[in-house]
C-alpha positions as CSV (number, residue, x, y, z in Angstrom):
1,M,-56.0,-181.5,61.2
2,A,-55.4,-181.7,57.4
3,A,-59.1,-181.2,56.6
4,T,-59.4,-178.3,58.9
5,L,-56.4,-176.5,57.6
6,Q,-57.4,-177.2,54.0
7,T,-60.8,-175.7,54.5
8,V,-59.2,-172.5,55.8
9,R,-56.7,-172.5,52.9
10,F,-59.5,-172.8,50.3
11,M,-61.4,-170.0,52.0
12,L,-58.4,-167.7,51.7
13,Q,-57.9,-168.8,48.1
14,K,-61.4,-168.0,47.2
15,V,-61.0,-164.5,48.6
16,L,-57.8,-163.9,46.6
17,S,-59.2,-165.4,43.4
18,Q,-62.2,-163.0,43.6
19,T,-60.2,-159.8,44.4
20,K,-56.5,-159.8,43.6
21,L,-55.3,-162.8,41.7
22,S,-56.1,-165.0,38.7
23,T,-57.0,-168.6,39.1
24,A,-53.4,-169.7,38.4
25,G,-52.0,-166.9,40.7
26,A,-54.2,-167.9,43.6
27,T,-53.0,-171.5,43.1
28,F,-49.3,-170.5,42.8
29,S,-49.6,-168.5,46.1
30,R,-50.3,-171.8,47.9
31,F,-47.1,-173.4,46.7
32,C,-44.6,-170.5,46.7
33,Y,-45.4,-169.3,50.2
34,S,-45.2,-172.8,51.7
35,A,-41.9,-173.8,50.0
36,P,-39.6,-171.5,52.1
37,F,-41.1,-172.7,55.4
38,L,-40.9,-176.3,54.3
39,W,-37.2,-176.0,53.2
40,G,-36.5,-174.4,56.6
41,L,-38.3,-177.2,58.5
42,V,-36.5,-180.0,56.6
43,S,-33.1,-178.4,56.8
44,F,-33.5,-177.8,60.6
45,Y,-34.5,-181.5,61.0
46,F,-31.5,-182.9,59.3
47,L,-29.1,-180.4,61.0
48,K,-30.5,-181.0,64.4
49,S,-30.9,-184.8,64.2
50,G,-27.8,-185.6,62.3
51,T,-29.8,-188.0,60.1
52,E,-28.6,-188.7,56.6
53,P,-31.0,-187.8,53.7
54,P,-32.5,-191.1,52.3
55,E,-31.7,-192.5,48.9
56,L,-34.7,-192.1,46.7
57,S,-35.7,-194.7,44.2
58,F,-36.8,-194.2,40.6
59,W,-40.4,-194.9,41.5
60,F,-40.3,-192.2,44.2
61,W,-39.6,-189.6,41.5
62,I,-42.3,-191.0,39.2
63,Y,-45.0,-191.1,41.9
64,A,-44.1,-187.7,43.5
65,S,-43.9,-186.0,40.1
66,L,-47.2,-187.5,38.9
67,G,-48.8,-186.4,42.1
68,G,-47.4,-182.9,42.0
69,V,-48.5,-182.2,38.4
70,A,-52.0,-183.7,39.0
71,Q,-52.4,-181.6,42.2
72,I,-51.5,-178.3,40.3
73,L,-54.2,-179.1,37.7
74,A,-56.7,-180.1,40.3
75,T,-56.2,-177.0,42.4
76,V,-56.6,-174.8,39.3
77,C,-59.9,-176.6,38.6
78,V,-61.3,-176.1,42.1
79,V,-60.3,-172.4,42.3
80,A,-62.0,-171.9,39.0
81,L,-65.0,-173.8,40.3
82,F,-65.4,-171.3,43.1
83,K,-66.3,-168.7,40.4
84,S,-69.2,-171.0,39.2
85,R,-70.7,-172.3,42.4
86,N,-70.8,-171.4,46.0
87,F,-68.1,-172.4,48.5
88,A,-69.7,-175.4,50.1
89,V,-70.9,-177.0,46.8
90,G,-67.5,-176.3,45.2
91,I,-65.8,-178.2,48.0
92,T,-68.3,-181.0,47.8
93,F,-67.7,-181.5,44.0
94,K,-64.0,-181.6,44.7
95,K,-64.6,-184.3,47.3
96,T,-65.6,-186.8,44.6
97,E,-61.9,-187.5,44.9
98,V,-62.8,-190.0,47.7
99,L,-64.9,-192.0,45.3
100,Q,-62.5,-191.9,42.5
101,A,-59.4,-192.6,44.6
102,V,-60.7,-196.1,45.2
103,L,-60.5,-196.9,41.5
104,V,-57.2,-195.1,41.0
105,S,-55.7,-196.9,44.0
106,I,-56.7,-200.3,42.5
107,I,-55.0,-199.4,39.2
108,L,-51.8,-197.8,40.5
109,L,-51.1,-199.6,43.8
110,Q,-53.4,-202.6,43.7
111,E,-55.1,-201.5,46.9
112,G,-58.8,-202.3,46.8
113,V,-62.0,-201.8,48.9
114,S,-64.7,-204.1,50.2
115,L,-68.2,-204.7,48.8
116,E,-69.5,-202.3,51.5
117,G,-67.1,-199.7,50.2
118,L,-68.5,-200.1,46.7
119,G,-72.0,-199.5,48.0
120,A,-70.8,-196.3,49.7
121,I,-69.3,-195.2,46.4
122,L,-72.7,-195.6,44.6
123,I,-74.5,-193.6,47.3
124,G,-71.9,-190.8,47.0
125,L,-72.3,-190.8,43.2
126,L,-76.0,-190.2,43.7
127,G,-75.1,-187.2,45.8
128,V,-72.8,-185.8,43.2
129,L,-75.6,-186.1,40.5
130,M,-78.0,-184.2,42.7
131,L,-75.4,-181.5,43.3
132,S,-74.7,-181.1,39.6
133,D,-78.4,-180.9,38.6
134,Q,-78.7,-177.1,38.0
135,T,-82.3,-177.0,36.9
136,N,-83.2,-174.2,34.6
137,V,-86.2,-174.3,32.4
138,S,-84.5,-172.2,29.8
139,E,-81.7,-174.7,29.3
140,A,-81.7,-177.9,27.3
141,Q,-82.3,-181.0,29.4
142,T,-78.8,-182.2,28.8
143,H,-77.4,-179.0,30.3
144,R,-78.9,-179.9,33.7
145,F,-76.1,-182.5,34.3
146,F,-73.6,-181.5,31.7
147,N,-72.4,-178.0,32.6
148,R,-69.2,-176.2,33.4
149,A,-69.5,-176.5,37.2
150,T,-70.0,-180.3,36.9
151,G,-67.1,-180.7,34.6
152,L,-64.7,-178.7,36.8
153,G,-65.8,-180.5,40.0
154,I,-65.5,-184.0,38.6
155,M,-62.2,-183.3,36.9
156,S,-60.7,-181.7,40.1
157,G,-61.8,-184.8,42.0
158,F,-60.2,-187.2,39.5
159,L,-56.9,-185.2,39.5
160,F,-56.9,-185.0,43.3
161,A,-57.5,-188.8,43.4
162,I,-54.5,-189.4,41.2
163,S,-52.4,-187.1,43.3
164,A,-53.4,-188.7,46.6
165,V,-52.7,-192.3,45.4
166,A,-49.4,-191.1,43.7
167,Y,-48.4,-189.5,47.0
168,R,-49.0,-192.7,48.9
169,G,-46.9,-194.5,46.3
170,A,-44.1,-192.0,46.8
171,T,-44.1,-192.3,50.6
172,L,-43.9,-196.1,50.4
173,E,-40.6,-195.6,48.5
174,V,-39.0,-193.5,51.3
175,S,-37.1,-195.2,54.1
176,M,-37.2,-192.9,57.1
177,P,-37.5,-193.4,60.9
178,S,-41.2,-192.2,61.1
179,A,-44.2,-191.4,59.1
180,M,-43.7,-187.7,59.7
181,T,-40.2,-187.6,58.4
182,T,-41.3,-189.6,55.4
183,A,-44.0,-187.1,54.8
184,M,-41.5,-184.2,55.1
185,I,-39.2,-185.6,52.4
186,T,-42.0,-186.4,50.0
187,L,-43.7,-183.0,50.5
188,L,-40.4,-181.1,50.0
189,W,-39.8,-182.5,46.5
190,V,-43.5,-182.1,45.5
191,V,-43.8,-178.5,46.6
192,T,-40.4,-177.6,45.0
193,L,-41.5,-179.1,41.7
194,Q,-44.9,-177.3,41.9
195,V,-43.3,-173.9,42.5
196,V,-41.0,-174.3,39.5
197,L,-43.6,-175.6,37.0
198,L,-46.4,-173.3,37.9
199,G,-44.0,-170.3,38.3
200,V,-42.7,-170.8,34.8
201,W,-46.2,-171.2,33.4
202,I,-47.4,-167.9,35.0
203,Y,-44.3,-166.0,33.9
204,L,-44.8,-167.1,30.3
205,R,-48.6,-167.0,30.1
206,E,-49.8,-164.4,32.7
207,P,-47.5,-161.4,32.8
208,G,-47.9,-159.4,36.0
209,Q,-49.3,-162.2,38.1
210,L,-46.0,-163.0,39.8
211,T,-45.9,-159.3,40.9
212,A,-49.6,-159.6,42.0
213,V,-48.7,-162.7,44.1
214,W,-46.0,-160.8,45.8
215,K,-48.2,-157.8,46.5
216,A,-50.8,-160.1,48.0
217,R,-48.2,-161.6,50.3
218,K,-49.9,-160.4,53.6
219,S,-52.8,-162.7,52.8
220,A,-51.1,-165.2,50.6
221,V,-48.5,-166.1,53.2
222,W,-51.3,-167.6,55.3
223,I,-52.3,-169.7,52.3
224,G,-48.8,-171.0,52.3
225,L,-48.7,-171.8,56.0
226,T,-52.1,-173.6,56.0
227,S,-51.2,-175.4,52.8
228,M,-48.0,-176.7,54.4
229,G,-49.7,-177.8,57.6
230,G,-52.6,-179.5,55.7
231,S,-50.3,-181.2,53.2
232,F,-48.1,-182.4,56.0
233,G,-51.1,-184.0,57.7
234,W,-52.2,-185.7,54.4
235,F,-48.8,-187.0,53.6
236,T,-48.2,-188.4,57.0
237,A,-51.5,-190.2,56.8
238,F,-50.7,-191.5,53.3
239,S,-47.6,-193.1,54.6
240,V,-49.5,-195.3,57.0
241,Q,-52.9,-196.0,55.3
242,N,-54.7,-196.6,51.9
243,A,-55.2,-193.2,50.2
244,A,-58.9,-193.8,49.6
245,Y,-59.5,-194.4,53.4
246,V,-57.4,-191.3,54.3
247,K,-59.5,-189.2,52.0
248,A,-62.7,-190.8,53.4
249,V,-61.9,-189.6,56.9
250,G,-61.0,-186.2,55.5
251,Q,-64.6,-185.8,54.2
252,I,-65.3,-184.0,57.5
253,E,-64.1,-181.1,55.3
254,I,-67.6,-181.0,53.8
255,L,-69.2,-180.0,57.1
256,L,-66.4,-177.5,57.8
257,S,-66.8,-175.9,54.3
258,M,-70.6,-175.6,54.8
259,A,-69.9,-173.7,58.1
260,V,-67.4,-171.4,56.3
261,G,-69.7,-170.7,53.4
262,Y,-72.5,-169.8,55.9
263,F,-70.6,-167.7,58.4
264,F,-68.0,-166.1,56.1
265,F,-69.5,-165.9,52.7
266,H,-73.2,-165.7,53.7
267,E,-74.1,-168.5,51.3
268,K,-77.2,-170.7,51.4
269,L,-77.8,-174.2,50.0
270,T,-80.8,-175.1,48.0
271,V,-82.9,-178.0,49.1
272,R,-81.5,-180.2,46.2
273,E,-78.0,-179.2,47.1
274,F,-78.6,-180.0,50.8
275,V,-79.9,-183.4,49.9
276,G,-76.9,-184.0,47.6
277,V,-74.5,-183.1,50.4
278,G,-76.5,-185.5,52.7
279,F,-76.0,-188.4,50.4
280,L,-72.3,-187.7,50.2
281,A,-72.2,-187.5,54.0
282,I,-73.9,-190.9,54.3
283,S,-71.4,-192.3,51.8
284,V,-68.5,-190.9,54.0
285,M,-70.0,-192.4,57.2
286,I,-70.3,-195.8,55.6
287,L,-66.7,-195.7,54.4
288,V,-65.4,-194.6,57.8
289,L,-67.4,-197.4,59.6
290,I,-66.0,-200.2,57.4
291,I,-62.3,-199.2,57.6
């Protein structure tokens, strides 16, 4: 569910970033239009159930804040990436988060993977290298692998990996009756923080973008709704399973993004890009099989 809604949300963000909003504006639309719905949902839950809000530990605030900031930066990177590469390849670069989440998870939460998992990571790395190889005879050889699209993709994956592991750490600090209620509490704080931080940044650095976000509300509100639904799915999964494994299952998004790129944006993959996606798909299948 999370991967499906996320694919739709990235599709909408790509349209907005190309026509109406800046990179930061398209990113902000995701958070600001999901926050009101999320506040309403959480308020309704507590009023209807009579449940007391949980006491949140120091480490909850650290993990949730780290994840929120990392996700803002990662989303900005991936929206900018859409302007450099086509939709399916942009999403695939972003999906290096699965490979990087394993290492981040070991460092932050001491949650590791098996030897088979390491093999899958190396296969996925090969796919990433093939996707980043933009062969052009007029460029220097080093530019084939070291280019703007590669940098944005790898950086977005690293930041998304940090955010995923941090979110799992935050959910583990919340004491609630179910995984879904735990996800709601964590997501509420994260989205609120993101709205404030990115809103202030846009107000100070990009005058007029807040007005543009409001004018784009007929489209942007759907970004908010799909963002809330997708994030709710991710956060619920994070509360019950290793973040690296959650993201591995979510790699089905690669196939969904390829379908979106083909049917909605009329984009084609080159042979090299198709092979690169294939290696990443094999990596994903191995990871799923060994969970």
